[in-house]
C-alpha positions in Angstrom: -28.2 3.9 27.4 -25.4 6.1 28.2 -25.9 9.8 26.9 -22.6 10.2 25.1 -23.8 13.7 23.6 -23.3 15.3 27.0 -19.7 14.7 27.1 -19.2 16.8 23.9 -17.4 20.1 24.7 -16.5 23.2 22.5 -13.0 24.2 23.4 -13.4 27.8 22.6 -16.2 28.1 25.0 -14.4 26.8 27.9 -12.5 28.9 30.5 -8.7 28.0 31.4 -10.0 26.3 34.4 -12.6 24.4 32.5 -10.2 23.3 30.0 -7.8 22.0 32.8 -10.6 20.0 34.5 -11.7 18.6 31.2 -8.4 17.1 30.6 -8.2 15.3 34.0 -8.0 11.6 34.1 -10.3 9.3 36.4 -8.9 9.4 39.9 -7.0 6.2 40.6 -4.8 7.0 43.3 -4.9 4.3 46.1 -6.7 5.4 49.3 -5.1 5.4 52.7 -6.9 1.8 53.3 -5.4 0.5 50.1 -2.0 1.7 50.9 -2.0 0.5 54.4 -3.0 -3.0 53.3 -0.2 -3.2 50.6 2.2 -2.0 53.3 1.1 -5.0 55.5 1.4 -7.4 52.6 5.0 -6.4 52.0 6.0 -6.4 55.6 4.4 -9.8 56.2 6.1 -11.4 53.3 9.5 -9.7 54.5 8.8 -11.2 58.0 7.3 -14.8 57.1 8.5 -15.4 53.7 7.0 -18.6 52.1 4.4 -19.0 54.7 2.8 -15.5 54.2 2.8 -16.0 50.2 0.9 -19.2 50.7 -1.4 -17.6 52.9 -2.2 -14.7 50.4 -2.4 -17.2 47.5 -5.0 -19.0 49.3 -6.9 -15.8 50.5 -6.8 -13.8 47.2 -6.8 -16.7 44.6 -8.2 -19.5 46.5 -5.5 -21.9 45.7 -2.9 -23.8 47.6 0.3 -24.6 45.6 3.0 -27.2 46.5 5.6 -25.1 44.6 5.2 -21.5 43.4 7.2 -22.3 40.3 5.6 -24.0 37.4 7.8 -27.1 36.4 9.8 -27.3 33.3 7.8 -30.3 32.2 4.4 -28.3 32.4 6.1 -25.3 30.4 7.2 -27.9 27.7 3.8 -29.6 27.6 2.2 -26.3 26.7 3.1 -26.7 23.1 0.7 -29.6 23.1 -2.1 -27.9 24.6 -2.5 -24.6 22.4 -4.1 -24.4 19.0 -2.1 -24.3 15.6 -3.9 -21.0 14.8 -2.6 -19.6 18.3 1.0 -20.9 17.5 1.0 -19.3 14.0 -0.3 -15.8 15.4 2.2 -15.9 18.2 4.9 -16.6 15.6 4.1 -13.7 13.5 3.8 -11.3 16.6 7.1 -12.6 18.1 9.0 -12.2 14.8 7.8 -8.6 14.3 8.6 -7.5 18.0 12.1 -9.2 17.6 12.7 -7.5 14.4 11.8 -3.9 15.7 13.2 -4.3 19.1 16.6 -6.0 17.9 17.4 -2.6 16.0 17.3 -0.8 19.3 20.4 -2.7 20.7 23.0 -0.2 21.4 26.9 -0.7 21.1 29.5 0.5 23.7 31.0 4.0 23.1 34.6 5.4 23.3 35.3 9.0 22.7 38.5 10.9 23.3 37.1 14.1 25.0 40.5 15.7 25.3 44.1 14.7 24.1 45.0 11.8 26.4 41.4 11.6 28.2 39.2 8.7 27.1 35.5 8.4 28.0 33.6 5.2 27.5 30.0 3.8 28.2 29.7 0.1 28.4 26.3 -1.5 28.2 25.4 -4.1 30.5 22.1 -6.1 31.2 20.2 -6.0 34.4 21.0 -9.3 36.0 17.6 -10.2 37.4 14.2 -8.9 36.2 10.6 -9.8 37.0 7.9 -9.8 34.3 4.4 -9.4 35.8 1.6 -10.7 33.5 -1.8 -9.8 34.9 -4.8 -11.8 34.1 -8.3 -10.6 33.7 -11.0 -12.8 32.2 -8.4 -14.3 29.9 -4.9 -14.3 29.8 -3.0 -11.3 28.5 -0.8 -13.1 26.0 0.5 -9.9 24.5 1.9 -8.4 27.6 3.9 -11.6 28.0 5.4 -11.2 24.6 6.0 -7.5 25.0 8.1 -8.1 28.3 9.7 -11.4 27.4 11.2 -10.5 24.0 13.2 -7.4 25.2 14.3 -9.0 28.1 15.9 -11.9 26.3 17.2 -9.6 23.6 18.9 -7.5 26.6 20.4 -10.8 27.6 19.2 -10.6 31.2 20.7 -13.7 32.8 17.8 -14.4 35.2 14.3 -13.8 33.9 11.2 -14.8 35.9 7.7 -14.4 34.4 5.0 -13.9 37.0 1.3 -14.6 36.5 -1.6 -15.2 38.7 -2.6 -18.8 39.2 -3.6 -21.0 37.3 -1.1 -19.9 34.6 -2.6 -20.6 31.2 -1.2 -22.8 28.6 -0.9 -19.8 26.2 1.4 -17.9 28.6 3.2 -21.1 29.3 3.7 -21.5 25.7 5.1 -18.0 25.2 7.6 -18.5 28.2 8.7 -21.8 26.3 9.3 -20.2 22.8 10.9 -17.1 24.5 13.3 -19.4 26.3 12.0 -18.4 29.9 12.3 -21.3 32.3 11.1 -19.6 35.5 7.4 -19.1 35.7 6.1 -18.1 39.0 2.5 -18.7 40.0 1.6 -15.5 41.9 -0.8 -12.6 41.3 -1.4 -9.2 42.9 0.4 -7.2 45.3 1.8 -10.2 47.1 3.4 -11.2 43.7 5.1 -8.0 43.4 6.4 -8.3 47.1 7.7 -11.6 46.6 9.6 -10.7 43.5 11.1 -7.5 45.3 12.1 -9.1 48.6 12.3 -12.8 47.9 11.6 -15.8 50.1 13.0 -19.0 51.1 12.1 -20.6 47.7 11.5 -17.3 45.4 14.5 -15.6 44.1 14.5 -11.7 44.4 14.9 -9.6 41.3 16.4 -6.3 40.6 13.6 -4.5 38.5 10.1 -5.5 38.1 8.1 -4.7 34.8 4.5 -5.1 33.8 1.2 -3.6 34.2 -1.7 -4.4 36.9 -4.5 -3.1 38.8 -4.6 -0.5 41.6 -3.1 -3.0 44.1 -0.2 -4.1 41.8 0.4 -0.5 40.9 0.7 0.6 44.5 2.8 -2.5 45.6 5.2 -1.5 42.8 5.4 2.3 43.9 5.9 1.1 47.6 8.8 -1.3 46.8 10.4 1.0 44.4 10.4 3.6 47.2 11.1 1.5 50.3 13.2 -1.5 49.2 16.7 -0.4 48.3 18.1 -1.8 45.1 14.7 -2.5 43.6 13.1 -0.4 40.8 10.2 -0.6 38.5 9.7 0.1 34.7 7.3 3.1 35.1 4.3 4.4 36.9 1.2 3.0 35.4 -2.6 3.9 35.3 -5.6 2.9 33.4 -5.4 2.7 29.5 -6.3 5.7 27.5 -6.5 6.9 23.8 -6.7 10.3 22.0 -7.8 10.6 18.3 -7.2 13.5 16.3 -10.0 13.7 13.4 -10.7 15.8 10.3 -13.4 16.0 7.7 -11.8 13.1 5.8 -12.0 10.7 8.7 -14.0 7.5 8.8 -16.6 7.7 11.6 -17.0 3.9 11.9 -13.3 3.3 12.1 -12.9 6.0 15.0 -15.7 4.5 16.8 -14.4 1.0 16.7 -11.0 2.5 18.1 -12.7 4.3 21.0 -14.5 1.2 21.9 -11.4 -0.9 21.6 -9.6 1.0 24.2 -12.8 1.3 26.3 -12.9 -2.2 26.9 -9.6 -2.4 28.8 -11.2 -1.4 32.1 -13.8 0.9 33.4 -11.4 3.5 34.5 -10.0 3.7 30.9 -10.3 7.1 29.2 -11.1 7.9 25.5 -10.9 11.3 24.1 -11.9 12.5 20.4 -10.7 15.8 19.0 -12.4 17.2 16.0 -12.9 20.2 14.0 -16.5 19.5 13.2 -19.4 18.9 15.6 -21.3 17.2 13.0 -18.6 14.7 12.3 -18.4 14.2 16.2 -22.1 13.4 16.3 -21.6 10.8 13.5 -19.2 9.1 15.7 -21.4 9.0 18.6 -24.1 7.4 16.4 -21.5 4.5 15.4 -20.4 4.1 19.1 -24.1 3.3 19.8 -24.4 1.1 16.8 -21.1 -1.0 17.4 -21.7 -1.2 21.2 -24.7 -3.1 21.1 -23.2 -6.3 19.8 -19.8 -6.2 21.9 -19.2 -8.8 24.6 -17.6 -6.5 27.1 -20.6 -4.0 27.0 -20.7 -3.3 30.8 -17.1 -2.3 31.0 -17.3 -0.2 28.0 -20.3 1.7 29.4 -18.4 2.5 32.5 -15.4 3.6 30.5 -17.4 5.8 28.4 -18.4 7.9 31.3 -14.9 9.3 31.3 -15.0 9.9 27.7 -14.4 13.3 26.2 -15.3 14.7 22.7 -13.8 18.3 22.2 -14.6 20.5 19.2 -11.7 22.6 18.2 -11.3 25.4 15.8 -8.3 23.8 13.8 -6.0 20.9 13.7 -3.1 22.6 15.0 -5.2 23.5 18.0 -6.0 19.8 18.4 -2.4 19.1 18.5 -2.0 21.9 21.3 -4.8 19.9 23.4 -3.2 16.7 22.6 0.2 17.8 24.1 -1.5 19.1 27.2 -3.2 15.8 27.8 -0.1 13.7 26.8 -2.0 10.4 25.7 -0.6 6.8 26.0 -2.2 6.2 22.5 -2.5 8.9 19.9 -4.2 8.1 16.5 -3.8 10.7 13.8 -6.8 9.9 12.0 -6.3 12.7 9.5 -5.2 13.1 5.9 -1.5 13.2 5.3 -0.9 12.1 8.9 2.9 11.7 8.6 3.3 15.3 7.9 1.8 16.4 11.1 4.3 14.3 13.2 6.3 17.1 14.1 3.4 18.7 16.0 3.4 15.7 18.4 5.3 16.7 21.5 3.9 14.2 24.2 2.6 10.6 23.4 3.4 7.1 24.3 2.7 5.8 21.0 1.4 7.4 17.8 -0.7 5.4 15.0 -0.6 7.3 11.7 -3.7 7.1 9.4 -7.1 5.4 9.3 -5.6 1.8 8.4 -3.5 1.7 11.6 -5.7 0.8 14.8 -4.3 0.7 18.2 -5.1 -3.1 18.4 -2.6 -3.7 15.8 0.1 -2.1 18.1 -1.2 -3.8 21.1 -0.3 -7.3 19.4 1.6 -7.5 16.3 3.2 -4.6 14.5 6.4 -4.9 16.5 6.4 -1.9 18.6 5.9 -2.4 22.4 2.6 -1.8 23.9 3.8 -1.1 27.5 3.5 2.5 27.6 3.5 5.6 29.9 -0.2 6.4 31.0 -1.8 9.1 33.2 0.1 12.0 31.5 3.4 10.3 32.2 4.3 10.3 28.4 5.6 13.9 29.1 8.7 12.4 30.7 8.6 8.5 30.1 9.0 6.5 27.0 7.7 3.4 25.6 9.2 0.3 27.0 12.4 -0.6 25.0 15.5 -2.6 25.2 17.5 0.0 27.2 14.9 -0.4 30.1 16.4 -4.0 30.6 20.1 -2.7 30.5 22.2 -0.3 32.5 25.0 1.8 31.2 28.3 2.1 33.0 30.7 5.0 32.2 34.4 4.4 32.2 37.3 7.1 31.9 41.1 7.0 31.6 43.7 9.5 31.5 47.3 9.6 30.9 49.9 11.5 33.0 50.3 14.2 30.5 46.4 14.7 30.1 45.9 14.8 33.9 48.7 17.4 34.1 47.2 19.5 31.4 43.6 19.5 33.0 45.0 19.8 36.6 44.6 23.7 36.8 41.1 23.6 35.6 40.2 20.7 38.0 41.9 22.7 40.8 39.8 26.0 39.9 36.5 24.3 40.0 36.9 22.0 43.0 38.1 24.9 45.1 35.3 26.9 43.9 32.9 24.3 45.3 34.9 24.3 48.4 36.3 20.8 47.9 39.7 20.8 49.1 40.2 17.1 49.1 39.3 16.8 45.6 42.0 19.4 44.6 44.3 17.6 46.8 43.8 14.3 44.9 44.9 16.0 41.9 47.9 18.1 43.3 49.4 15.1 45.1 49.8 13.5 41.6 51.2 16.7 40.3 53.8 16.7 42.9 54.8 13.3 42.3 55.3 14.2 38.6 57.3 17.4 39.6 59.7 15.2 41.9 60.2 12.7 39.0 61.1 15.5 36.6 63.6 16.9 39.3 65.1 13.3 39.6 65.5 13.0 36.1 67.0 16.3 35.7 69.6 15.5 38.3 70.6 12.3 36.6 
């Protein structure tokens, strides 16, 4: 049995360097061999198209397909091949996700910034998006929902859902009820490359969304860097959770949340911050007790090697540590948790109180579970409607407005040494002067 006690640390006893080291994530950066293999996959698909994709499908997924896309008939048939209880659960989740995400839809904006000068922004959907839904032992149906719903609400005109073959009936059912007619049977790095580059039969997309393993992540990074015009949602790493607890916390609840996050993968990381060593030990006892009857025990044991239990002197110090770590998921398992929300500076998603487990947010509360990991919550946000949209700015000036602002434009442009910029304004001012002279002569 893993000795979790050795992962308990007293924050005040650590040096600055030890504290920094303690908050490091498991190293998941692709090595040179992986980077090279991904680069080769991308270049081969770029050169050989469908032939290359078929080859990689056979090599990695041991399958030969007549067509990369699932037929509409098979998508429609999925409704008869999933259980009523599954349909009912999906219906509740879909409804909650739609309610929350529909409130994120922004409207166009028009402001008069100076008399006669009007600035607008107009919001347009990204035309073509690829939604990558990875597959572990079982289909990640929740990810299919979390990607499909905002893409449809944003009114993207071309949406492709992509998942490793064979695509399950559950995923096809979600595509059906979300109104997605293009389902691509591809997985891994060659799926990402195909979405980005396009082939003879696969349509290229403008932006790719969705999590994946180290190969998928590396492929997304390479295509966003090397293929012009194609972007990705956000950098991704293993799943993680940080829990802040106090003396009122429930040790069995906390243990269950730590274990739930640990089963995402062997590189997942869980962190508990507590002001009490005795309470932390109670959580460890609960972890050992609950672990014995979980089906993903081997994955969890590997993940717990990356775990951290940190004993702090106060709740406020716990928030300081949490903000340094910048977790994907943050549970405030403390009394009056909402009052402490102002202390949260960095987090992908926050869960308030003991009755809000992360698993609820993963599936059904309505928020999106595609979140920044690996410390990226310092600068990235939860996936939302705006990620599927672009904002275009528009401006319009009257003759009088340009005339009144021309002197300021001249000063600023000439200060930057931009003579042509200044000329584009002065030439218009000269036309206005000429017209004024003509009118005066009349």
